Structure formats: C-alpha cells, structure tokens
MARKOL-398666 format. One record per residue: chain; x, y, z of N, C-alpha, C in turn. Coordinates in pm, whole numbers. Atoms other than C-alpha are relative to their C-alpha. Layout:
BEGIN
[site A; [X; Y; Z]; [X; Y; Z]; [X; Y; Z]]
...
//
This chain:
BEGIN
[site A; [92; 30; 109]; [3169; 3242; -2242]; [-76; -129; 32]]
[site A; [82; 117; -25]; [2879; 2997; -2202]; [-14; -78; -130]]
[site A; [6; 80; 121]; [2906; 2716; -2453]; [-139; -61; -18]]
[site A; [130; 60; 30]; [2610; 2551; -2623]; [-16; -131; 77]]
[site A; [25; 118; -80]; [2450; 2280; -2412]; [-41; -118; -85]]
[site A; [49; 120; 69]; [2411; 1923; -2535]; [-135; -41; 56]]
[site A; [126; 54; -52]; [2071; 1760; -2506]; [30; -129; 78]]
[site A; [-30; 116; -83]; [2061; 1495; -2232]; [-42; -131; -65]]
[site A; [35; 133; 48]; [2050; 1124; -2303]; [-135; -43; 55]]
[site A; [130; 50; -44]; [1706; 962; -2288]; [15; -108; 106]]
[site A; [-20; 108; -95]; [1859; 683; -2082]; [26; 47; 142]]
[site A; [-35; -49; -134]; [1947; 908; -1787]; [-113; -20; 99]]
[site A; [115; 15; -90]; [1596; 905; -1638]; [-23; -147; 34]]
[site A; [20; 143; -25]; [1568; 526; -1678]; [104; -53; 98]]
[site A; [-105; 41; -92]; [1901; 475; -1504]; [-26; 52; 139]]
[site A; [30; -60; -130]; [1802; 713; -1225]; [-114; -73; 68]]
[site A; [114; 73; -57]; [1472; 531; -1177]; [43; -135; 54]]
[site A; [-48; 130; -45]; [1654; 200; -1149]; [79; 13; 130]]
[site A; [-81; -19; -120]; [1889; 340; -886]; [-82; 47; 120]]
[site A; [87; -42; -110]; [1595; 465; -680]; [-20; -114; 100]]
[site A; [23; 116; -87]; [1548; 111; -542]; [129; -75; 32]]
[site A; [-127; 69; -20]; [1916; 19; -532]; [38; 0; 148]]
[site A; [-39; 3; -142]; [2034; -97; -186]; [122; 88; 26]]
[site A; [-109; -91; -34]; [2268; 145; -9]; [135; -72; 1]]
[site A; [-125; 76; -2]; [2528; -132; 29]; [69; 0; -135]]
[site A; [-56; -11; 135]; [2575; -111; -348]; [16; 146; -40]]
[site A; [-1; -140; 46]; [2491; 256; -407]; [111; 81; 65]]
[site A; [-98; -82; -74]; [2737; 387; -146]; [135; 8; -69]]
[site A; [-129; 0; 70]; [3031; 298; -370]; [-5; 75; -132]]
[site A; [11; -77; 124]; [2896; 490; -669]; [54; 140; 22]]
[site A; [-59; -133; -11]; [3037; 832; -745]; [-85; 104; -71]]
[site A; [58; -116; 65]; [2913; 1176; -839]; [111; 100; -28]]
[site A; [-97; -106; 27]; [3106; 1457; -1001]; [-51; 126; 70]]
[site A; [41; -108; -89]; [3093; 1739; -746]; [78; 127; -30]]
[site A; [-65; -129; 22]; [3164; 2105; -818]; [46; 62; 131]]
[site A; [-37; -52; -131]; [3163; 2208; -450]; [-100; -50; 103]]
[site A; [87; 18; -115]; [3021; 2135; -106]; [31; 114; 96]]
[site A; [-21; -113; -91]; [2972; 2410; 150]; [-119; 16; 93]]
[site A; [106; -35; -94]; [2767; 2538; 442]; [-32; 147; -17]]
[site A; [42; -138; 14]; [2565; 2855; 400]; [-145; 12; 46]]
[site A; [143; -19; -21]; [2223; 3006; 458]; [-72; -27; -130]]
[site A; [82; 19; 119]; [1957; 2890; 217]; [-48; 137; -47]]
[site A; [30; -134; 50]; [1901; 3191; -8]; [-131; 13; -73]]
[site A; [121; -5; 80]; [1579; 3094; -186]; [-105; -97; 55]]
[site A; [106; 94; -33]; [1244; 2926; -137]; [-54; 15; 140]]
[site A; [66; -7; -130]; [1043; 2852; 175]; [96; -25; 115]]
[site A; [-101; 24; -104]; [1360; 2755; 364]; [102; 112; 9]]
[site A; [-93; -114; 0]; [1527; 3094; 313]; [45; 33; 142]]
[site A; [-57; -39; -129]; [1760; 3185; 599]; [44; -115; 86]]
[site A; [-37; 114; -83]; [1808; 2832; 732]; [143; -45; -31]]
[site A; [-132; 58; 23]; [2165; 2703; 781]; [-14; -134; -72]]
[site A; [21; 113; 90]; [2206; 2441; 510]; [133; -54; -51]]
[site A; [-116; 61; 66]; [2461; 2196; 375]; [-32; -14; -148]]
[site A; [22; 0; 144]; [2492; 2238; -1]; [93; -99; -70]]
[site A; [-77; 87; 88]; [2607; 1977; -253]; [-29; 46; -142]]
[site A; [18; -49; 137]; [2661; 2130; -596]; [64; -97; -99]]
[site A; [-48; 96; 97]; [2690; 1882; -881]; [44; 70; -129]]
[site A; [-54; -51; 126]; [2881; 1939; -1205]; [-93; -36; -116]]
[site A; [68; 29; 126]; [2709; 1965; -1544]; [-140; 55; -8]]
[site A; [135; -49; 27]; [2396; 2110; -1701]; [-27; -13; -149]]
[site A; [37; 12; 141]; [2209; 2051; -2026]; [-64; 127; -54]]
[site A; [58; -127; 41]; [2075; 2409; -2035]; [108; 108; 2]]
[site A; [-90; -115; 1]; [2246; 2742; -2102]; [-84; 128; 12]]
[site A; [83; -118; -24]; [2028; 3010; -1947]; [83; 127; -12]]
[site A; [-73; -124; 24]; [2125; 3364; -2043]; [47; 65; 129]]
[site A; [-32; -67; -126]; [2128; 3478; -1681]; [70; -92; 100]]
[site A; [-59; 97; -92]; [2304; 3174; -1532]; [115; 62; 79]]
[site A; [-106; -54; -85]; [2524; 3267; -1235]; [93; -109; 54]]
[site A; [-91; 108; -42]; [2694; 2927; -1189]; [55; -75; -122]]
[site A; [-48; 65; 121]; [2826; 2860; -1539]; [132; -74; 23]]
[site A; [-126; 69; -28]; [3160; 2759; -1390]; [-23; -147; 39]]
[site A; [31; 136; -44]; [2987; 2446; -1255]; [-38; -92; -116]]
[site A; [30; 86; 115]; [2916; 2320; -1608]; [109; -106; -19]]
[site A; [-113; 87; 33]; [3262; 2161; -1626]; [92; -33; 118]]
[site A; [-93; 22; -110]; [3455; 2193; -1299]; [-52; -106; 96]]
[site A; [41; 95; -101]; [3452; 1925; -1034]; [87; -124; 4]]
[site A; [-74; 125; -14]; [3589; 1594; -912]; [-94; -106; 57]]
[site A; [84; 111; -40]; [3446; 1250; -833]; [13; -29; 149]]
[site A; [3; 40; -141]; [3340; 1152; -482]; [-102; -111; 16]]
[site A; [96; 108; -24]; [3167; 842; -351]; [-120; 53; 80]]
[site A; [119; -39; -76]; [2816; 864; -211]; [24; -16; 150]]
[site A; [-29; 21; -142]; [2945; 725; 120]; [77; 118; 58]]
[site A; [-77; -114; -48]; [3197; 1009; 152]; [-86; 125; 10]]
[site A; [89; -116; -3]; [2933; 1268; 70]; [-96; -9; 118]]
[site A; [90; 17; -114]; [2692; 1123; 326]; [73; 33; 130]]
[site A; [-76; -25; -122]; [2963; 1134; 593]; [24; 148; 19]]
[site A; [-24; -144; -12]; [3043; 1498; 518]; [-127; 73; 40]]
[site A; [127; -62; -37]; [2676; 1593; 539]; [-29; -24; 148]]
[site A; [31; 32; -139]; [2629; 1413; 872]; [97; 70; 96]]
[site A; [-100; -67; -86]; [2951; 1559; 1015]; [-26; 149; 14]]
[site A; [28; -144; -8]; [2821; 1910; 944]; [-94; 33; 115]]
[site A; [94; -24; -109]; [2555; 1869; 1213]; [-126; 72; -41]]
[site A; [117; -72; 48]; [2292; 2034; 994]; [-107; -98; -47]]
[site A; [109; 89; 43]; [1950; 1884; 919]; [-59; 41; -135]]
[site A; [49; -44; 130]; [1881; 2087; 601]; [109; -21; -104]]
[site A; [-95; 31; 107]; [2049; 1968; 281]; [-60; 45; -132]]
[site A; [43; -44; 133]; [2025; 2126; -64]; [96; -58; -103]]
[site A; [-77; 56; 111]; [2143; 1930; -369]; [-34; 81; -124]]
[site A; [22; -97; 108]; [2188; 2168; -660]; [104; -20; -110]]
[site A; [-96; 13; 110]; [2396; 2230; -972]; [41; 136; -52]]
[site A; [23; 103; 98]; [2441; 2265; -1251]; [-141; -60; 6]]
[site A; [125; 75; -2]; [2165; 2012; -1300]; [24; -136; 64]]
[site A; [-32; 125; -70]; [2180; 1733; -1040]; [-60; -125; -63]]
[site A; [66; 120; 52]; [1938; 1498; -1220]; [65; -54; -126]]
[site A; [-77; 58; 111]; [2183; 1452; -1508]; [89; -113; 48]]
[site A; [-83; 107; -55]; [2381; 1223; -1276]; [-91; -96; 78]]
[site A; [97; 91; -62]; [2163; 919; -1192]; [30; -37; 145]]
[site A; [-33; 41; -137]; [2353; 840; -871]; [-40; 103; 105]]
[site A; [52; -96; -97]; [2212; 1156; -713]; [-126; -55; 67]]
[site A; [126; 53; -54]; [1889; 959; -660]; [23; -81; 127]]
[site A; [-23; 72; -126]; [2025; 705; -407]; [60; 87; 110]]
[site A; [-53; -90; -103]; [2217; 983; -229]; [-114; 77; 66]]
[site A; [112; -76; -55]; [1903; 1195; -189]; [-90; -91; 84]]
[site A; [84; 95; -73]; [1704; 887; -82]; [63; -36; 135]]
[site A; [-70; 36; -124]; [1966; 790; 177]; [-9; 112; 103]]
[site A; [1; -113; -93]; [1983; 1137; 331]; [-140; 28; 54]]
[site A; [136; -32; -40]; [1606; 1185; 339]; [-69; -115; 74]]
[site A; [76; 113; -53]; [1472; 837; 412]; [70; -71; 116]]
[site A; [-73; 73; -104]; [1746; 676; 623]; [58; 92; 106]]
[site A; [-61; -94; -96]; [1922; 974; 782]; [-101; 101; 53]]
[site A; [112; -84; -46]; [1589; 1161; 825]; [35; 149; -3]]
[site A; [-32; -140; 17]; [1725; 1493; 700]; [-102; 65; -92]]
[site A; [86; -76; 90]; [1528; 1766; 524]; [80; 27; -127]]
[site A; [-78; -5; 123]; [1652; 1729; 166]; [-82; 63; -112]]
[site A; [62; -57; 119]; [1567; 1946; -132]; [97; -17; -117]]
[site A; [-79; 6; 123]; [1686; 1900; -489]; [-47; 113; -90]]
[site A; [30; -111; 91]; [1701; 2213; -704]; [30; -46; -142]]
[site A; [-13; 55; 134]; [1643; 2118; -1066]; [-68; 89; -102]]
[site A; [66; -68; 109]; [1559; 2275; -1399]; [-123; -80; -42]]
[site A; [123; 66; 39]; [1235; 2183; -1570]; [14; -96; -116]]
[site A; [-19; 86; 117]; [1392; 1967; -1843]; [21; -146; 34]]
[site A; [-24; 138; -42]; [1455; 1651; -1638]; [-121; -56; 75]]
[site A; [112; 67; -65]; [1199; 1398; -1511]; [23; -3; 152]]
[site A; [-18; -9; -145]; [1158; 1478; -1140]; [-60; -118; 75]]
[site A; [66; 112; -68]; [958; 1161; -1068]; [98; -106; 46]]
[site A; [-100; 99; -43]; [1283; 965; -1021]; [36; 17; 147]]
[site A; [-31; -26; -140]; [1320; 1123; -677]; [-110; -54; 91]]
[site A; [102; 49; -93]; [1144; 963; -377]; [-82; 116; 57]]
[site A; [91; -105; -47]; [850; 1154; -228]; [50; 68; 126]]
[site A; [-54; -63; -121]; [1048; 1223; 91]; [96; 114; -32]]
[site A; [-90; -106; 44]; [1274; 1456; -111]; [-83; 112; -63]]
[site A; [72; -114; 58]; [1136; 1804; -182]; [70; 45; -128]]
[site A; [-54; -40; 131]; [1180; 1916; -542]; [-31; 146; -25]]
[site A; [18; -140; 38]; [1233; 2279; -637]; [31; 9; -149]]
[site A; [-12; 7; 146]; [1171; 2300; -1011]; [1; 142; -57]]
[site A; [-19; -132; 61]; [1299; 2607; -1195]; [-49; -6; -144]]
[site A; [58; 3; 134]; [1065; 2633; -1493]; [48; 123; -77]]
[site A; [-63; -109; 72]; [1243; 2843; -1753]; [-103; 79; -82]]
[site A; [86; -94; 72]; [1071; 3148; -1904]; [75; 52; -124]]
[site A; [-64; -42; 125]; [1143; 3316; -2242]; [133; 72; 17]]
[site A; [-123; -76; -19]; [1413; 3547; -2103]; [122; -87; 21]]
[site A; [-113; 91; -22]; [1628; 3245; -2019]; [56; -54; -132]]
[site A; [-40; 61; 126]; [1641; 3131; -2381]; [-17; -151; -2]]
[site A; [11; 145; -14]; [1558; 2779; -2261]; [-144; -47; 19]]
[site A; [140; 36; -25]; [1177; 2781; -2240]; [-44; -120; -83]]
[site A; [41; 111; 86]; [1148; 2535; -2529]; [56; -134; 43]]
[site A; [-61; 125; -47]; [1352; 2276; -2338]; [-72; -59; 121]]
[site A; [70; 47; -118]; [1102; 2234; -2054]; [-82; -125; -28]]
[site A; [85; 119; 7]; [919; 1906; -1985]; [-131; 34; 70]]
[site A; [125; -42; -63]; [554; 2008; -1926]; [-60; -107; 90]]
[site A; [54; 107; -84]; [478; 1668; -1770]; [47; 12; 144]]
[site A; [-51; -14; -137]; [682; 1770; -1464]; [-103; 65; 93]]
[site A; [98; -67; -85]; [397; 1989; -1338]; [-91; -102; 68]]
[site A; [88; 102; -56]; [174; 1685; -1288]; [74; -94; 96]]
[site A; [-79; 88; -86]; [459; 1503; -1110]; [27; 61; 137]]
[site A; [-33; -70; -124]; [482; 1759; -828]; [-109; -16; 105]]
[site A; [93; 13; -112]; [321; 1740; -484]; [7; 119; 92]]
[site A; [9; -115; -90]; [248; 1969; -188]; [130; 39; 68]]
[site A; [-128; -33; -63]; [605; 1951; -50]; [95; 68; -98]]
[site A; [-88; -53; 103]; [750; 2072; -379]; [-23; 149; -23]]
[site A; [9; -142; 31]; [809; 2426; -506]; [34; 21; -148]]
[site A; [-31; -41; 137]; [811; 2589; -848]; [60; 139; 5]]
[site A; [-67; -131; 7]; [1052; 2874; -917]; [-8; 52; -142]]
[site A; [8; -67; 130]; [995; 3118; -1202]; [90; 123; 7]]
[site A; [-97; -109; 0]; [1291; 3347; -1270]; [-35; 99; -110]]
[site A; [48; -104; 93]; [1194; 3676; -1435]; [113; 93; -38]]
[site A; [-99; -96; 49]; [1424; 3884; -1655]; [-65; 131; -44]]
[site A; [68; -120; 50]; [1160; 4132; -1777]; [-151; -17; 10]]
[site A; [146; 3; -7]; [790; 4211; -1809]; [-57; -118; -80]]
[site A; [48; 113; 80]; [746; 3950; -2082]; [5; -129; 81]]
[site A; [-9; 119; -85]; [868; 3682; -1840]; [-110; 1; 105]]
[site A; [106; -7; -99]; [624; 3807; -1579]; [-134; -42; -60]]
[site A; [128; 32; 62]; [333; 3781; -1820]; [-11; -150; -30]]
[site A; [2; 145; 22]; [431; 3423; -1910]; [-16; -73; 134]]
[site A; [17; 60; -133]; [465; 3341; -1539]; [-145; 10; 45]]
[site A; [141; -19; -38]; [119; 3484; -1478]; [-89; -99; -75]]
[site A; [78; 97; 77]; [-20; 3267; -1759]; [13; -140; 57]]
[site A; [-22; 132; -58]; [138; 2957; -1605]; [-71; -15; 134]]
[site A; [62; 6; -133]; [13; 3040; -1255]; [-151; -14; -11]]
[site A; [145; 3; 16]; [-342; 3092; -1376]; [-48; -116; -88]]
[site A; [35; 110; 89]; [-330; 2800; -1620]; [56; -132; 49]]
[site A; [-53; 132; -36]; [-111; 2487; -1595]; [32; -20; 148]]
[site A; [-37; 11; -141]; [-2; 2564; -1237]; [-116; 29; 95]]
[site A; [113; -40; -85]; [-349; 2655; -1109]; [-31; -104; 106]]
[site A; [30; 105; -97]; [-390; 2319; -936]; [120; -48; 80]]
[site A; [-121; 41; -71]; [-34; 2293; -805]; [-15; 29; 149]]
[site A; [25; -21; -143]; [-57; 2243; -425]; [117; 59; 78]]
[site A; [-116; -53; -70]; [293; 2369; -340]; [16; 150; -20]]
[site A; [-30; -143; 11]; [456; 2712; -332]; [51; 34; -139]]
[site A; [-51; -54; 126]; [515; 2915; -648]; [81; 124; 33]]
[site A; [-94; -106; -35]; [815; 3147; -623]; [33; 82; -125]]
[site A; [-41; -90; 108]; [877; 3450; -845]; [128; 70; 44]]
[site A; [-131; -52; -36]; [1238; 3561; -849]; [57; 86; -112]]
[site A; [-59; -84; 105]; [1374; 3862; -1045]; [149; -28; -17]]
[site A; [-143; 16; 26]; [1714; 3823; -1211]; [74; 119; 60]]
[site A; [-75; -106; -67]; [1961; 4020; -999]; [67; 90; -103]]
[site A; [-60; -97; 90]; [2067; 4337; -1179]; [-70; 19; -131]]
[site A; [72; -9; 127]; [1821; 4286; -1463]; [-143; 54; 18]]
[site A; [139; -38; -24]; [1477; 4343; -1310]; [-16; 41; 146]]
[site A; [16; -52; -136]; [1388; 4554; -1006]; [-102; -81; 78]]
[site A; [96; 76; -81]; [1224; 4347; -729]; [-128; 79; 29]]
[site A; [118; -82; -27]; [990; 4641; -659]; [-99; -6; -115]]
[site A; [89; 11; 115]; [851; 4613; -1012]; [-78; -131; 6]]
[site A; [68; 129; -11]; [775; 4244; -962]; [-105; 5; 110]]
[site A; [95; -11; -111]; [610; 4320; -628]; [-124; 77; -43]]
[site A; [113; -82; 44]; [392; 4588; -789]; [-91; -78; -95]]
[site A; [80; 77; 96]; [281; 4358; -1073]; [-81; -109; 72]]
[site A; [68; 107; -74]; [197; 4075; -832]; [-117; 56; 81]]
[site A; [107; -61; -79]; [-5; 4305; -609]; [-114; 48; -89]]
[site A; [103; -48; 92]; [-188; 4458; -904]; [-87; -116; -50]]
[site A; [73; 115; 54]; [-284; 4114; -1036]; [-53; -94; 107]]
[site A; [40; 89; -109]; [-344; 3960; -693]; [43; -144; -30]]
[site A; [-48; 130; 43]; [-130; 3672; -813]; [38; -84; 123]]
[site A; [-26; 83; -118]; [-113; 3380; -562]; [139; -64; -3]]
[site A; [-139; 46; 4]; [267; 3354; -553]; [76; 63; 115]]
[site A; [-91; -60; -98]; [557; 3433; -324]; [114; 68; -76]]
[site A; [-111; -73; 61]; [798; 3706; -442]; [123; -20; 88]]
[site A; [-121; 22; -79]; [1153; 3627; -336]; [118; 74; -61]]
[site A; [-128; -59; 39]; [1489; 3799; -349]; [109; -92; 53]]
[site A; [-105; 93; -41]; [1805; 3588; -333]; [79; 56; 119]]
[site A; [-63; -49; -122]; [1926; 3633; 25]; [151; -4; -8]]
[site A; [-145; 14; 6]; [2277; 3509; -48]; [64; 108; -86]]
[site A; [-54; -109; 82]; [2321; 3778; -316]; [3; 131; 77]]
[site A; [0; -120; -84]; [2234; 4044; -61]; [111; -7; 106]]
[site A; [-100; 15; -106]; [2463; 3904; 209]; [143; -2; -53]]
[site A; [-135; 19; 55]; [2761; 3815; -12]; [1; 35; -149]]
[site A; [15; -36; 142]; [2728; 4013; -339]; [124; -25; -84]]
[site A; [-122; 16; 77]; [3091; 3962; -440]; [50; -145; -4]]
[site A; [-44; 140; -5]; [3109; 3586; -382]; [-74; -80; -106]]
[site A; [60; 82; 106]; [3051; 3354; -677]; [-21; -144; 45]]
[site A; [5; 139; -46]; [3105; 3027; -490]; [-22; -3; 151]]
[site A; [17; 18; -143]; [3016; 2891; -150]; [-111; 82; 62]]
[site A; [113; -76; -55]; [2691; 3086; -114]; [-132; -61; -49]]
//
C-alpha cells in the first residue's frame, strides 16, 4: 500500500543551495540515506544501454499511482558521501545515475553530485520529479526531470518554474498512462516545452499503455520527442531492485 506523501519543507532547497558551494573537506563527512547502490545498464533516456553505477536515495514527497519503487520511500541506511564516492570510483564506470525516491529531498546529494561530476569528471545524471527546485544542482550535472501528468495523480504538485531552469544537457521525461496523458504531454511539448533545448522523452507505463499506441500517436502528430521503452524492464521483468 502506498501511503500519502507529505509535502516537502520549503527549507530543503535553501539548504541544498548552501551545500552547493560547501568544500568537499566538510561535505565528505555528511550522510545520505541510501536505499541501494548497484551496477546495471541505464534503462531510460539518451544514455540507454550504457553500463552505469546507480545510487538510489530513500524518500519521496510524491505518490504516483504507477510508481514501481515505492519500497524506496522508507527503506535504507545512512552512508557518508566519502564512502559513496569511493564505491563509485571503485566500480570503474564513468556513468553515474543518482535516483530515488526523490534525491533532491536530501540536500547533501548536491555536494555528492558536484564532487562526482566536477572533481572526478564523471558523467552524472540526477533523476528527479518535477516538484523540487533543480537549480540547486551544478550545470555539470545532467538533470532528468520527470514532469508528472494527470494519470500519476501528482500533476498538481509540479513546479512549473523548473522548465526555465533546464539547459541543453538536461532531459524531460513524460510518463504516459493513457491517451489523456498523451494529450497533456502534447500540449506541454507544443507550449511550455517548445523552447526547451534538451531531449523530451515519452515513456508509456509498463502494462498500462501499449508502446505501439504511443508510437502511432507521435507519428501522427509529428511530435518532436523521443519515444522510449524501459530497457531494464525488458531485460529483467521479474526484478524489482538492482535494475
């Protein structure tokens, strides 16, 4: 059962912004609550298929109807940023995905992402919902923003200012549960997202909406988006974790 989500504290973004400039000598001792770390193939976005080190953080302020990682709302244990950096570097991989849950609810994710991207020169992406201020992340970190549509039940929780905060290295993901979601996605693509310089990804909810239907609608409308299917769900359909 998915419990009702609390609304996030207004102070979280301010704290995260402050930690953006925090020296690593101080930040390295801070902790994050981690649901899991693992190595897998990236299953979504423009990096699909690339071997990637994943850091999944605990907690989320949203409760999407189709969420497939609800277990990460509460499970997890604390780890220092220094220990997480060491595990990432020891993996030998240059692609890192920080996800959740909602990673931006924990302000210390900002110095970790900055360290991995700016100092360790890794390709770092942060997967985030559209309800948190993404500007707290440095420009060297790619942001994948999952803007919620009506089928999620969370569309009213989005921060519309996030669209203007995005740049050409970032991506917008729109998860579709039905035709209504597609029509709202089309409105966003042709309206608020028309000037967005990055990739726009349309992703059908597995088991709820046929990918072929989404492909047909996109082709009919000549919509300038990328249709994606979650690769990890095809490769490991019975695995809930570590994919």
